[in-house]
SEGUKOL-459503 format. One record per residue (C-alpha): residue in one letter; x, y, z. Coordinates in steps of 0.1 Angstrom, whole numbers, plus 5000, padded with zeros to 4 digits. Example, Ala and Ser with C-alpha at 12.3 -4.5 7.8 and 13.67 -1.06 7.14 Angstrom:
<tikols>
A / 5123 / 4955 / 5078 .
S / 5137 / 4989 / 5071 .
</tikols>
This chain:
<tikols>
M / 2114 / 5746 / 2399 .
K / 2134 / 5764 / 2424 .
H / 2146 / 5751 / 2459 .
N / 2161 / 5765 / 2489 .
S / 2169 / 5754 / 2522 .
I / 2171 / 5766 / 2560 .
L / 2188 / 5748 / 2590 .
A / 2167 / 5727 / 2610 .
Y / 2169 / 5737 / 2646 .
R / 2141 / 5722 / 2668 .
L / 2114 / 5730 / 2644 .
R / 2087 / 5705 / 2631 .
L / 2083 / 5702 / 2594 .
D / 2049 / 5708 / 2594 .
D / 2052 / 5739 / 2611 .
V / 2078 / 5751 / 2588 .
Q / 2058 / 5742 / 2557 .
N / 2027 / 5759 / 2572 .
W / 2048 / 5790 / 2580 .
L / 2061 / 5793 / 2544 .
R / 2028 / 5789 / 2526 .
N / 2013 / 5815 / 2551 .
K / 2042 / 5837 / 2543 .
F / 2043 / 5835 / 2505 .
N / 2004 / 5831 / 2503 .
D / 2014 / 5799 / 2481 .
Q / 2000 / 5766 / 2489 .
S / 2020 / 5749 / 2465 .
I / 2052 / 5752 / 2486 .
V / 2068 / 5719 / 2496 .
V / 2093 / 5713 / 2526 .
E / 2113 / 5682 / 2530 .
K / 2139 / 5674 / 2555 .
S / 2173 / 5666 / 2544 .
G / 2199 / 5657 / 2570 .
E / 2200 / 5687 / 2594 .
E / 2182 / 5711 / 2569 .
F / 2148 / 5717 / 2557 .
V / 2145 / 5720 / 2519 .
F / 2119 / 5737 / 2505 .
Y / 2105 / 5737 / 2467 .
L / 2085 / 5764 / 2447 .
H / 2070 / 5753 / 2415 .
K / 2073 / 5776 / 2387 .
T / 2052 / 5769 / 2356 .
L / 2043 / 5787 / 2324 .
T / 2007 / 5801 / 2320 .
P / 1982 / 5774 / 2326 .
E / 1965 / 5759 / 2293 .
K / 1932 / 5775 / 2300 .
H / 1949 / 5811 / 2300 .
I / 1961 / 5805 / 2265 .
F / 1945 / 5820 / 2235 .
P / 1962 / 5809 / 2201 .
L / 1954 / 5827 / 2169 .
Q / 1956 / 5803 / 2142 .
G / 1951 / 5826 / 2114 .
L / 1981 / 5846 / 2128 .
N / 2003 / 5816 / 2132 .
R / 2003 / 5822 / 2170 .
S / 2001 / 5794 / 2194 .
G / 1998 / 5817 / 2225 .
R / 2028 / 5802 / 2241 .
E / 2054 / 5832 / 2242 .
I / 2082 / 5846 / 2259 .
R / 2072 / 5883 / 2265 .
Y / 2090 / 5911 / 2283 .
S / 2092 / 5949 / 2279 .
F / 2118 / 5974 / 2290 .
V / 2131 / 6009 / 2285 .
L / 2168 / 6019 / 2276 .
R / 2182 / 6054 / 2269 .
S / 2212 / 6066 / 2250 .
V / 2224 / 6102 / 2239 .
E / 2221 / 6114 / 2204 .
S / 2231 / 6145 / 2184 .
S / 2209 / 6163 / 2162 .
D / 2211 / 6197 / 2145 .
S / 2190 / 6222 / 2163 .
I / 2174 / 6253 / 2151 .
T / 2177 / 6272 / 2185 .
T / 2215 / 6265 / 2192 .
K / 2244 / 6266 / 2167 .
G / 2258 / 6232 / 2155 .
K / 2250 / 6200 / 2168 .
S / 2230 / 6195 / 2201 .
W / 2231 / 6167 / 2224 .
S / 2201 / 6150 / 2240 .
I / 2190 / 6120 / 2258 .
R / 2165 / 6098 / 2241 .
Q / 2147 / 6067 / 2255 .
L / 2138 / 6036 / 2236 .
A / 2107 / 6018 / 2248 .
V / 2104 / 5981 / 2236 .
Y / 2081 / 5953 / 2238 .
H / 2091 / 5918 / 2226 .
S / 2072 / 5887 / 2222 .
F / 2083 / 5853 / 2209 .
D / 2062 / 5824 / 2201 .
V / 2081 / 5792 / 2208 .
V / 2059 / 5770 / 2187 .
S / 2058 / 5788 / 2156 .
G / 2087 / 5810 / 2159 .
Q / 2069 / 5844 / 2150 .
A / 2084 / 5875 / 2168 .
L / 2069 / 5909 / 2176 .
W / 2088 / 5941 / 2184 .
V / 2071 / 5972 / 2192 .
T / 2094 / 6001 / 2199 .
C / 2085 / 6038 / 2207 .
K / 2111 / 6064 / 2202 .
G / 2114 / 6101 / 2192 .
N / 2130 / 6094 / 2158 .
T / 2131 / 6065 / 2133 .
L / 2168 / 6054 / 2138 .
N / 2163 / 6021 / 2155 .
E / 2134 / 6015 / 2129 .
E / 2157 / 6017 / 2102 .
L / 2182 / 5993 / 2119 .
F / 2158 / 5967 / 2122 .
K / 2145 / 5970 / 2089 .
E / 2179 / 5967 / 2076 .
A / 2188 / 5936 / 2099 .
L / 2153 / 5917 / 2087 .
S / 2162 / 5924 / 2052 .
D / 2196 / 5908 / 2054 .
S / 2185 / 5876 / 2073 .
K / 2146 / 5870 / 2065 .
D / 2156 / 5841 / 2041 .
E / 2177 / 5822 / 2068 .
L / 2148 / 5820 / 2093 .
N / 2135 / 5785 / 2087 .
S / 2132 / 5771 / 2122 .
V / 2122 / 5783 / 2154 .
P / 2157 / 5782 / 2170 .
Q / 2171 / 5801 / 2140 .
A / 2141 / 5827 / 2148 .
F / 2149 / 5829 / 2183 .
G / 2189 / 5835 / 2175 .
F / 2178 / 5864 / 2152 .
S / 2157 / 5878 / 2181 .
L / 2188 / 5878 / 2203 .
E / 2206 / 5895 / 2176 .
N / 2181 / 5923 / 2175 .
L / 2184 / 5925 / 2213 .
R / 2222 / 5928 / 2211 .
M / 2215 / 5954 / 2184 .
I / 2196 / 5974 / 2209 .
L / 2224 / 5970 / 2235 .
D / 2249 / 5985 / 2210 .
W / 2227 / 6015 / 2205 .
C / 2225 / 6019 / 2241 .
D / 2263 / 6019 / 2244 .
S / 2269 / 6041 / 2213 .
N / 2279 / 6078 / 2214 .
W / 2285 / 6080 / 2253 .
V / 2324 / 6087 / 2247 .
F / 2316 / 6117 / 2223 .
Y / 2290 / 6131 / 2248 .
I / 2314 / 6128 / 2278 .
N / 2339 / 6146 / 2257 .
E / 2318 / 6174 / 2248 .
L / 2307 / 6178 / 2286 .
F / 2345 / 6180 / 2296 .
D / 2350 / 6204 / 2268 .
N / 2323 / 6226 / 2279 .
V / 2331 / 6229 / 2314 .
K / 2372 / 6229 / 2310 .
P / 2377 / 6264 / 2305 .
K / 2355 / 6274 / 2336 .
V / 2375 / 6248 / 2355 .
D / 2408 / 6258 / 2345 .
K / 2398 / 6292 / 2351 .
A / 2385 / 6286 / 2386 .
R / 2417 / 6265 / 2396 .
T / 2442 / 6289 / 2385 .
P / 2429 / 6324 / 2389 .
G / 2463 / 6339 / 2398 .
I / 2447 / 6364 / 2425 .
H / 2470 / 6373 / 2456 .
D / 2449 / 6379 / 2489 .
E / 2449 / 6417 / 2499 .
A / 2433 / 6416 / 2532 .
R / 2448 / 6446 / 2549 .
L / 2425 / 6474 / 2550 .
S / 2439 / 6510 / 2557 .
S / 2440 / 6521 / 2594 .
D / 2412 / 6545 / 2590 .
V / 2388 / 6522 / 2578 .
R / 2399 / 6494 / 2602 .
R / 2396 / 6521 / 2631 .
A / 2361 / 6531 / 2618 .
T / 2350 / 6496 / 2617 .
G / 2363 / 6485 / 2650 .
L / 2391 / 6462 / 2632 .
T / 2422 / 6476 / 2647 .
E / 2452 / 6451 / 2648 .
S / 2460 / 6458 / 2685 .
P / 2446 / 6482 / 2713 .
T / 2473 / 6506 / 2712 .
E / 2473 / 6509 / 2673 .
K / 2464 / 6544 / 2662 .
S / 2460 / 6558 / 2627 .
P / 2485 / 6585 / 2618 .
G / 2459 / 6607 / 2604 .
C / 2435 / 6601 / 2632 .
T / 2440 / 6631 / 2654 .
T / 2415 / 6654 / 2672 .
V / 2404 / 6683 / 2651 .
T / 2413 / 6717 / 2670 .
S / 2411 / 6755 / 2661 .
D / 2444 / 6755 / 2646 .
T / 2438 / 6758 / 2609 .
S / 2470 / 6748 / 2598 .
K / 2475 / 6718 / 2617 .
H / 2438 / 6707 / 2605 .
R / 2445 / 6714 / 2570 .
V / 2480 / 6694 / 2574 .
T / 2463 / 6663 / 2589 .
Y / 2435 / 6664 / 2565 .
E / 2457 / 6668 / 2532 .
D / 2477 / 6638 / 2548 .
R / 2449 / 6616 / 2553 .
M / 2431 / 6623 / 2519 .
K / 2464 / 6619 / 2499 .
K / 2468 / 6585 / 2519 .
F / 2434 / 6574 / 2509 .
E / 2439 / 6586 / 2471 .
D / 2471 / 6565 / 2470 .
R / 2451 / 6534 / 2486 .
M / 2422 / 6538 / 2459 .
K / 2446 / 6540 / 2429 .
H / 2467 / 6509 / 2445 .
L / 2435 / 6489 / 2445 .
E / 2421 / 6500 / 2413 .
G / 2454 / 6494 / 2395 .
E / 2460 / 6461 / 2410 .
D / 2464 / 6430 / 2386 .
W / 2443 / 6406 / 2406 .
V / 2414 / 6433 / 2407 .
Q / 2415 / 6434 / 2374 .
K / 2412 / 6397 / 2371 .
L / 2383 / 6396 / 2394 .
H / 2363 / 6414 / 2369 .
D / 2365 / 6383 / 2346 .
F / 2347 / 6360 / 2370 .
S / 2309 / 6365 / 2366 .
F / 2277 / 6349 / 2377 .
D / 2271 / 6336 / 2342 .
E / 2299 / 6312 / 2342 .
L / 2288 / 6300 / 2376 .
Q / 2255 / 6291 / 2360 .
G / 2273 / 6274 / 2333 .
L / 2290 / 6252 / 2358 .
Q / 2259 / 6242 / 2374 .
Q / 2242 / 6235 / 2340 .
G / 2272 / 6211 / 2332 .
L / 2267 / 6196 / 2367 .
E / 2229 / 6189 / 2361 .
K / 2237 / 6173 / 2327 .
I / 2265 / 6149 / 2341 .
Q / 2242 / 6139 / 2372 .
E / 2214 / 6131 / 2344 .
A / 2240 / 6111 / 2325 .
L / 2249 / 6092 / 2354 .
L / 2213 / 6082 / 2362 .
V / 2208 / 6071 / 2328 .
L / 2239 / 6048 / 2330 .
K / 2228 / 6033 / 2364 .
L / 2192 / 6027 / 2348 .
N / 2207 / 6014 / 2316 .
K / 2228 / 5987 / 2337 .
Q / 2200 / 5977 / 2358 .
V / 2179 / 5967 / 2327 .
I / 2208 / 5948 / 2311 .
R / 2214 / 5928 / 2340 .
Q / 2175 / 5920 / 2343 .
L / 2176 / 5910 / 2306 .
R / 2205 / 5887 / 2309 .
G / 2190 / 5872 / 2340 .
H / 2159 / 5866 / 2322 .
Y / 2176 / 5846 / 2294 .
E / 2196 / 5829 / 2319 .
C / 2166 / 5815 / 2333 .
I / 2153 / 5803 / 2299 .
L / 2186 / 5786 / 2293 .
N / 2191 / 5770 / 2325 .
E / 2162 / 5768 / 2347 .
Y / 2129 / 5763 / 2325 .
K / 2129 / 5725 / 2322 .
I / 2101 / 5726 / 2297 .
P / 2101 / 5702 / 2267 .
I / 2087 / 5728 / 2243 .
L / 2118 / 5749 / 2251 .
E / 2145 / 5721 / 2246 .
G / 2149 / 5727 / 2209 .
I / 2160 / 5763 / 2215 .
Q / 2181 / 5753 / 2248 .
D / 2201 / 5728 / 2225 .
E / 2206 / 5745 / 2194 .
C / 2208 / 5783 / 2206 .
K / 2237 / 5777 / 2229 .
L / 2259 / 5799 / 2210 .
S / 2235 / 5827 / 2204 .
F / 2228 / 5827 / 2243 .
L / 2265 / 5830 / 2247 .
Q / 2271 / 5858 / 2224 .
F / 2242 / 5876 / 2240 .
F / 2256 / 5871 / 2275 .
Q / 2291 / 5881 / 2262 .
R / 2279 / 5913 / 2245 .
S / 2256 / 5922 / 2274 .
K / 2283 / 5920 / 2298 .
S / 2308 / 5941 / 2273 .
V / 2282 / 5968 / 2272 .
E / 2277 / 5968 / 2310 .
A / 2313 / 5969 / 2315 .
N / 2314 / 5999 / 2292 .
L / 2286 / 6018 / 2306 .
E / 2304 / 6013 / 2340 .
A / 2337 / 6026 / 2324 .
R / 2314 / 6057 / 2314 .
Q / 2300 / 6060 / 2348 .
I / 2336 / 6062 / 2364 .
Q / 2347 / 6089 / 2339 .
L / 2314 / 6110 / 2348 .
E / 2317 / 6105 / 2384 .
A / 2353 / 6118 / 2382 .
L / 2340 / 6147 / 2360 .
L / 2313 / 6152 / 2386 .
L / 2338 / 6158 / 2414 .
L / 2360 / 6181 / 2394 .
V / 2330 / 6201 / 2385 .
K / 2317 / 6203 / 2421 .
E / 2352 / 6213 / 2434 .
S / 2355 / 6241 / 2406 .
K / 2320 / 6253 / 2415 .
E / 2327 / 6256 / 2452 .
M / 2361 / 6274 / 2442 .
Y / 2341 / 6297 / 2419 .
N / 2318 / 6305 / 2447 .
S / 2346 / 6314 / 2471 .
I / 2362 / 6337 / 2445 .
L / 2329 / 6356 / 2438 .
Q / 2325 / 6361 / 2474 .
Y / 2361 / 6373 / 2477 .
K / 2351 / 6393 / 2447 .
T / 2324 / 6406 / 2468 .
I / 2345 / 6412 / 2498 .
Q / 2371 / 6435 / 2476 .
I / 2344 / 6454 / 2464 .
N / 2332 / 6462 / 2496 .
K / 2364 / 6473 / 2507 .
I / 2366 / 6497 / 2479 .
Y / 2335 / 6511 / 2487 .
A / 2345 / 6514 / 2524 .
E / 2376 / 6532 / 2513 .
S / 2354 / 6554 / 2492 .
A / 2331 / 6560 / 2521 .
Q / 2360 / 6571 / 2542 .
L / 2372 / 6592 / 2517 .
S / 2337 / 6609 / 2512 .
A / 2336 / 6611 / 2551 .
L / 2370 / 6631 / 2553 .
K / 2359 / 6655 / 2529 .
M / 2325 / 6661 / 2547 .
E / 2347 / 6666 / 2578 .
D / 2368 / 6692 / 2562 .
I / 2335 / 6709 / 2550 .
A / 2323 / 6709 / 2585 .
F / 2355 / 6724 / 2600 .
K / 2353 / 6751 / 2574 .
T / 2317 / 6758 / 2584 .
K / 2327 / 6757 / 2620 .
R / 2356 / 6781 / 2614 .
E / 2333 / 6804 / 2594 .
T / 2307 / 6804 / 2623 .
S / 2331 / 6813 / 2647 .
S / 2340 / 6843 / 2625 .
M / 2306 / 6853 / 2622 .
H / 2301 / 6851 / 2660 .
I / 2330 / 6875 / 2667 .
I / 2317 / 6900 / 2642 .
T / 2283 / 6899 / 2659 .
F / 2299 / 6903 / 2693 .
V / 2318 / 6934 / 2681 .
T / 2288 / 6948 / 2664 .
L / 2266 / 6944 / 2697 .
V / 2294 / 6959 / 2720 .
F / 2298 / 6990 / 2696 .
L / 2267 / 6994 / 2682 .
P / 2251 / 7014 / 2713 .
G / 2280 / 7038 / 2715 .
T / 2275 / 7046 / 2678 .
F / 2238 / 7054 / 2683 .
M / 2245 / 7077 / 2710 .
A / 2272 / 7094 / 2692 .
V / 2251 / 7102 / 2662 .
G / 2221 / 7114 / 2684 .
S / 2245 / 7138 / 2704 .
L / 2258 / 7152 / 2670 .
L / 2221 / 7157 / 2659 .
F / 2211 / 7176 / 2691 .
L / 2242 / 7199 / 2689 .
L / 2236 / 7209 / 2652 .
H / 2201 / 7217 / 2662 .
S / 2211 / 7236 / 2691 .
L / 2235 / 7255 / 2668 .
L / 2213 / 7264 / 2642 .
L / 2189 / 7278 / 2668 .
H / 2216 / 7300 / 2685 .
F / 2234 / 7310 / 2651 .
P / 2206 / 7316 / 2626 .
L / 2220 / 7322 / 2588 .
S / 2205 / 7351 / 2570 .
P / 2208 / 7352 / 2534 .
S / 2209 / 7391 / 2534 .
N / 2244 / 7386 / 2555 .
T / 2267 / 7377 / 2528 .
D / 2296 / 7373 / 2553 .
E / 2283 / 7345 / 2570 .
Y / 2287 / 7326 / 2540 .
S / 2323 / 7330 / 2534 .
P / 2348 / 7302 / 2538 .
F / 2363 / 7320 / 2567 .
S / 2328 / 7319 / 2584 .
K / 2323 / 7282 / 2574 .
A / 2356 / 7273 / 2589 .
V / 2348 / 7290 / 2620 .
S / 2312 / 7276 / 2626 .
L / 2328 / 7240 / 2618 .
N / 2358 / 7244 / 2643 .
G / 2331 / 7257 / 2668 .
L / 2307 / 7227 / 2663 .
I / 2336 / 7203 / 2665 .
S / 2350 / 7218 / 2699 .
M / 2316 / 7219 / 2711 .
M / 2310 / 7181 / 2703 .
M / 2345 / 7172 / 2719 .
S / 2337 / 7195 / 2751 .
H / 2300 / 7176 / 2754 .
G / 2316 / 7142 / 2747 .
H / 2339 / 7147 / 2778 .
</tikols>
């Protein structure tokens, strides 16, 4: 029978009783007034007689303590897919009933391997001759329950240590990368991207391209040399080489470790809740159930109850300690993951800087090619202009020459019979005369 009380303040007893009965849908609630308070009682009993089904052939009276729960723990096993041992979280589903009249106990467990089954068999073989009474059988059931709690608490230390060993190299790498910031871009890249440090800042190589070839070549070669030196400086930096050691695969490894830690924390919290509920259940059996059939168990099993309570509190304290360790490790991995993200972002920025330098260098090369093309185009324009100016005069001179030659041939015909006209002297005279006529015609 449980009871509670509320402060009486201008309330009628019947009104309080009716309100409680309607609230909890239970007409067995009784309300009494004690001084300045209303005291109400709620009767709790075992299963009514009409709902009990004894099985005499199996030595079952039908009066049982029954409960079920699920606990989880970590176990290592040899894996085919991975090298060495691998850890996995396994759950144990338990159904237990204890006949308070005959002392018969039933344990039904469901688990992925036979570890707990072997433990049960070993414990039963060691103590089956000592179970001569109901209290002794009840004490043995509490021992089995303590054994399950021990399994729930085992292996967590080794599992947490392995989790820490797996993430420690990545954590140390993220916390001590030895990378120095190299935020300054070259002046040409800052000018091209609009990131000049001041409005009056000018790049030493950013002069206007003029037609002066020597001036352009000096400017271009100076800028090319600065960019090439800048590229060699970036590629040869130690922190640039260290950035290559950070990869996305390691970030995924940190994420996997983070998920395992969160899973372990959830398991520990659920286990603690189950242990508290089991302890509360047996505390009610020991202290609150005032039933004649339980008096023998309550009187003779106080030591077993005490041992179970102490062991459950010890396991709960151990799980609490493991939870604190995992929470600290979780915080460390989260911070390392954030640092790793920052480093990868910094790596991307530096790669973009190098690409910006390369793009600017390519732009300089294209600028030089464009300047050469412009210079050659100007030369071709000059040649074309000169050709267009002097070509008509050339055509006129050639036409005049042909006309004079034709006229000379008509006025001074050459006869094969006259051999003197073919002498060198006559040819010279004819050529001199032709030249004189051309000059006079030109004037």
